[in-house]
Each structure stands twice: as C-alpha cells, then as structure tokens.
N, C-alpha and C positions, 0 to 999 in steps of 0.2 A: 733382512727381510728383501723377500723377491721385487721383483721392478712390479709384475702380474698385481702381491699383494698390495703395495704400495698404490697401484692403479684402483684398488679394492674398494682403499679404505677413502682413500680421497674424493672416489667415485660415490660413495655411502654419503659422505659429510659433505657433499654439493647435493646429491637428492633430498636428503635430508633438511638443507638450511630453504635449498625452492621449496620444496613443500612446505614448510610451518612457514617459511616466511609468508606467500601468499595465502595461509590459512589465518594469518595474522593480520591484515591488514583490516581497517575497521570498514565496518557493516554500515552501506548509507545509508540515510534517516531520510523520510520521505513527510512531511505533514501532510495531512487532510485537513480541510473544513469543508463543512457539508451547507450549505444554505436552501431556506425552506423557502422556496418562490412556486407554492403550491399555488398559489391565491390568496384572492383577501380576505384577511381572520381567519383563514383554515391552520388547525393546527396538524401539524406534524412529525408524528410518530416513528421513530426511528430507532431501529436493536444492531448493530456491526458487532459480528464475532469474524474468525477465521476457524481452524479446526482447533486450536493449541487454549486461545484466548479470546474470551468474551468480557469485549465492551461495554456493556450493558445496556437499555430503554433507556432511551431519552426522548423529551419530546419538546418540541419548536415552534414557537409561533413564529407568524409570516415574518420574514427577513432576520429572522434570528439563528444565530451560528451556533454551529458545536464542531470540534474537532478531535483528534488526535492524530499522536506521531508513534512512527513505526519502524524497524529498522529492518530493513530487505536482505533474505537470510543468503548465506556462501551461495546454496545452491539455485539464488533465484527463483522458488520457488514460492513466495510469501505472498498471499491471497486473504485480505477482506471482505467478504461482502455485509449488504447490511438492509434487512430485510422494513420497507416503509411502510407505513398505514394511514388514511388522510380518508375525512368520513366512508364513505362504501369502501373505497378503494384496498389494495394488498399486494405491492407490488417487493420486489428483491433487482439488489444489483451486485456486479463485483464492485465495489468502492475502490479497490489497493490490489492491484497485479503488478508480480516486481518489475514488468518492463517498465510500467508507467515511473520508474523511477531516471528512463532517461528526461521528461518534461519534469521531473516536479522532486529533484534530489536539490537544487540550490533554491527554491521555490516552494511556497502551499502550496497543493494540487486542491484548486477550491472546485469544490462541484455545488452546481445548484439545480436544484431538486423539482421537478418541474410535473405537471400533471404529463404529458409526451414522452418525459424519461429524465435522466439524469444529462445534466451538460457539464461537461471540463471545461470552465475558463481561463485554466490556466495555457499560455502559449496561446494555441489558436484558437477559438471558438470552437468545441465542439460535441455535438449531441449524438448520445447513445439513444437505441428503445433499450425497454424494461426486458433484460430476460423471460 
C-alpha cells in the first residue's frame, strides 16, 4: 500500500469519527414553565406548538403553572410558539427559541404571562412585547 493510500484511509476514518462524534452528542433539554399572571380571576387559554409538534390547548387559572420539556435540535432551529387568549385579547409569542438554551439549559425557563407581554423570570427578569 502506498503512503498516499494509507494517508487517505487515516484521513477518512478520522473525518468520520469527528463527524459522527459531533452528531452523537446529547441534545440539550430546555424546560419551559408558563405562569398565568394576566390578572385577578382571569382565565388564560394557551396553545403551544412547533412546526412538527402540537402540545395542545391548556387553560390556566390565576397564578397556575403549565410547562413542557423539549430537546434543542442539532441545527439550533428549535422554535415553539404559543397563542394566548383571555377576555377579548388574542396574542402570540415565541416561547422557546434555540438561543434560549444559554439561559435555560440548566434551570427551567419560567415565563410570567402579563397583559403587557411575557416576562422571562429566569436569570435577570426580562419582559418582551407581544409578536
């Protein structure tokens, strides 16, 4: 076997090991917890889903929690959005975006749903406008 053939084989095996070794790493899991902070005695309806997964409709009383856990995919394109309804309001928000993993990979991503918009309580509290 020539030197260049041996090099090609070693290079090919090394490439495959690095490629599949990177693909086989565990997907980070993010836990999302949603709290109804809309107001006194106001029921919050919500329906969360992604492009590929529908988590179904939920109804939360004041201060009640509901949540889900999801893996962040290899390509960092994971996205879950929720539609929120209460009284005469209808709003939506991207509740889980792959980049949230930096804040929420080792602790639940807790969201307080308020009339002015959702506020992420995990880490430093940060409020967002509705989409």
